[in-house]
N, C-alpha and C positions, 0 to 999 in steps of 0.2 A: 503494500500500498504506500510506503513512504518513497517507494522508487516511483510510483507513479505520480505522486505528488511533486518529487521533484523534476520527473520528465515535463509535466503539466506545467511548471512554473519557467523551466527552460524554454519551453514552447514558446512562453508569451515573452519573455525578457528580449528577444530579439525586435519585438516590436516597441517595446519602451526603450530602449535605450538610444535607438537613433532619433525617436521622437524628443528626447531631452535635448539632444545634440542640436536637432534643428529649431527646437520651440528658442533655446537660448540665443541661436543666430538669428531668429524672424523677429518675435515679439516677446513681451516679459508675460509668459502665460502660462502658469502653473494652478490648476485650479482643482484642489482637493476638496471631496465630498463626504459626507457621510447620512446614511438614511435607512428609514423602516419600510419593510413593504410586505402586501398580502398578494397572495397569488392563488389560483386554482390550478393545480397539476394533474393534469390526466396521463397516468404512465402509458397508456395505448396497449395494455396487454391482451391479447387476442384469446378468448377461453377455446379456441380451438386447438392453440398452442400449447396449452396447460392443463394438466389433470388436476381437476378441481375436487376431484373424489364426491362430487354432488353438492358443494358449497358454491354459494353464489358470490361469484367475484366483483369484489367493487377496487375498481383502479386507478378513483380519483381523490385528491385529497385537497385540504385548504392549507395552505402554508403560510407561515408568518416569519419575518425576521429582519436582517440587517444586512446592507449593501454599504461599500465603502470603496473608492479609489479617488483617482487623481486625472485630470484631463490637461495636455499641454496644447498650448495655442499652435497650430500650422498655418503661418500666414495669417491672414485676417478674417478668414471665412470657414476655416477647419481644426479639427482637434485631434489628437491621437491619443490614448491614455488605455490604464489597467485596471480593473475592478476585481474585489472578492464579495463572496456572498455566505452567509449561514442562516440555515432556515430551519425550523423545528416544523413539524406538520401533525395532520390528523389522519384516520385511517390507514391507508396503506404506506404511508411514509411518516417514518420516525422523525428523521430530519437529512437535510441535503445543504452540500457546500461546494463551492467552487471558485475558480479563477477565470477572467477573461480579460483578452485585450480589446479595445473598441477605438471607431474611427468615426468622426461626426461632421456635420455640416451645421456650423452655427445659424440659428434663426431669428436674426435680428441683433441687435446691440445689447439684450438685456440678458444673456446668459443662457437663452433656450438652445436645445441641440437637438437634431434630428441623428441617430446613431444606428450603427450596424456592430455586432459584437460577436467575437468566437472565443473559445476558451475549453475547459473542461469541468464537468460536474460529478460529482460523487452523490448517490443516493442511497440512504439507508432505509431499507424497505423492512415494514412490518408485517411479517406473515399472519397473524391472526388479523390482521386489519384488511389485509390484501382478500382474505377469504370471509372476512365479516363475521369472524367468531371472537369469543372472550380472549384476552392475553394469556388467561390461566391454561386455556385449552392447548394454546400454539405458543410458547416461551421460545422465540427463536432466538433470544439472548443467551438464555441457559443452554440451548441446544449445541452451542460450541459452531455455529455455520456462519461463515462468512456472509451476511445479508446487506453488503454494501455494493453496490454497482455503479459503476462509473462510464462515462463516454465523454466524446466531444459534444460540446453544446455551442449552436447559433443562434442569433436572435436580432430582434429590430427594435426599436423605440423611440421615445421622445422625452427629453428632461425639458418642460415647460417651467419657465421662469415664473413665480406669483411674486415674488419680491425681490430685491437685490441680494440677498442671501438665502434662499428658499426656493426649493424648484419641486413642481409634481412628476412623477414619472408616471409614463404608460408604455408597458413593454409586453413582448410576444417572444418567448424562447422555444427551444425545442432541444432534446437531449438524444443524437444520433436520429433525427427526424421520426424516432417512434413516440416521443409524448408530447404533450402540447402544455406550456405554462403562459398564460396570460396574466398580468400582474400589474399594480399601481403602488406607487409609491410616494414617500415625502422626503426630501433630504434638505439638509443646511450645508451650502457652500462655503469655503472660507477663503 
């Protein structure tokens, strides 16, 4: 697992290092932010591919958590940056976390950004929640099973400035084009 985290960090690093150098050459633009998000995450599990032993499969969860990152100006109309997230969930998702690089276009002079991102996301699956049964019936934490899955993440969204230091985020992500996660968030910019 640590090797995957190191690999994902190394994969994002080449996007961040040139952006820092370029941002220093063009404009004074490091824009750190931190926020909270609420999402609906559909894992996209096909019941035909899984033996549910007669249980009804529930592969959708509400997740809530935090995100933070930094954008660097690339000229006057674009940004390049990196971001990390951590979320807790309900039903089939115990938690999820990840890292992503992002590129965006500034929408006006108020701090709004329309962005696309790519990275790696880990999802800790709750087997009991996936099958819709009590956690005491299936306790995947005590079964010594690796119930964390991970794959590449891609997404699009917009950070809409609501004031000088605050933004509203609307985004849609997918993990390996199997899942769908629309989300809304509120963040502070520094």
